[in-house]
Phi, psi and omega in degrees: 000141184216136169234136178300138173279001183235068173300142186255131177221112186240140178251143166237128182241170175250140166272120181258128179232145172238127189263139179295122178261148170225127179288152180268135181299137176095348179227149165233194186292352176247004184086007191234102175076158180286139183222189179287163177304138193280342182211167177244140185226141175207175181213164172222143179202172177298140180297332181295329177065023185261146176292148356286127188250122176273119181242127177265125177249140175222153187218141170261132185200143178298153185306332189283348183255156175236151185245130175239140186236138168233132195265350176091355180237017185098349183267146179221159174201171178224150182132166178275340170222124189223159178232142183214133175257128174267109184276342180235155182283158184152177176253119184237145174260114176265145176226137174248134179232132176260125187244142179268186185304329183272000180082019185267149181283126181259319179204161177213160175215148177216158178202157175267132176254115184262107178260118183266156176298137170265017177089191178299150174296145185208150172259122174254149180222123178247127180243117177260099175290140178223184176282106184069015182209165177213150169243143176241149180211150174267004188310142174079004173288154184232116173227128175271054180192147182288075182249150171255106181296150179263143173251133181230128168241118178052045180080000180251132174296133182228177177248181180276004177288151175304142181229150177282148190225118173284151174299152175115187185283148174216162176229127177244149178222140165242140183214140178211161187272125175280179184297327180276003181090359184270148178278121178245133178225166172225139181236148182224121175258123186223164182245132177262139181206153183287154177214165169243162177226186178207111174299325181298311179300315181300318180293327177291321175300319182296317185297308188293325177295315181284331171297316175305316178294311179299326179274000178062053171311130178256122188286344182264318180269345179061048172207164177282168174118003173282190176294132180294143178243150177290161181290151173281139179259135179284135187239130182298320182294319179290331176300317182300316179290324179298313179298320175300326174283316181298309177297324177293321175294323179291317186274324182266357173075033181239165169218093185194159176284335173275110190301124172289349178283302189225004176083007183283153180260164179303323177302309183301320179295324181288320173298325179285335173290342178115021176237146172243083186278161172284321183213150181220140174224154186219131169243138173230161177203160184210141180086348183292139184273332184227158177299323182296320179293319183287320179290323177297317179295325173299310180302329184262013176245120190299314177301311180301314180307313184294333173292311180295325181261020184283181180270051179256170177231341180235153182220145167239147185222148175204141175232128183236131170242120176221111182291157182081003175267168185303310186245356176072303185251133185227134187230140180223125167248131171245126177249150181204148170246124180296000000 
């Protein structure tokens, strides 16, 4: 039996910005006399601030006025809420302008947007294996140009939707155009094979996990009696990520949070499945024969226990059984907070 000694808990945060506004002398919101700033402006973006960086800008303004934006990289837009992608690293001066019905400037705001480099451009490929099917994703690829990367499976262009998968070897490719106009790609060869699961086992893992939370399991003293926590809700998107991990371990012969199949992390698998969570945690185990044994093992391991008793609201679960593999039975819990 084996449980990983490195339970994973990852956070994604938002960078929140409030832009300083200044009224234009001689005009207020009605065009009469100098007044307080006429509108409020802010923005949200990934706290990592890495290119290509998608920023959402928002402004509060009365319906009679319009907002115009210049983003500092040649891009412009209009409206009270707009999105803009900064494809290259650098420091950009963004400006928002509030205009009245006659097109006169009433107020303005500006801020610098510091966009960090995400390193060399790269094509990433995430392979989410399922029972007789697969999903491919380009999540976490980096291109400093507005390109749409292609997904290719066995020589055919495909989408990120689930696809039926026959047994045997397959080759998946993702490819995109770099800033220099070159095509960059990454390919992964993998083998699909049948395995079995058990919804009964997965439901029991969920039940035992929520019993521990309801009874206030203490990860330090290894006994019940602490503060009770609300139950986790099973989520179908997280189930996809959990199954991809269990199936990947069974079919590709690894035991790690970083996939030996495609190099994906728990966060990347959740994103590839279709969720953009604030936080993600993952517990894995192998060889345990029953839900009771695997949950008990996790609860008696501090890191795994903290995931189970963590401040999450959603959970995904998977159990995969494949004879002839190193551990035969593979278990995964994926936790997330939206």
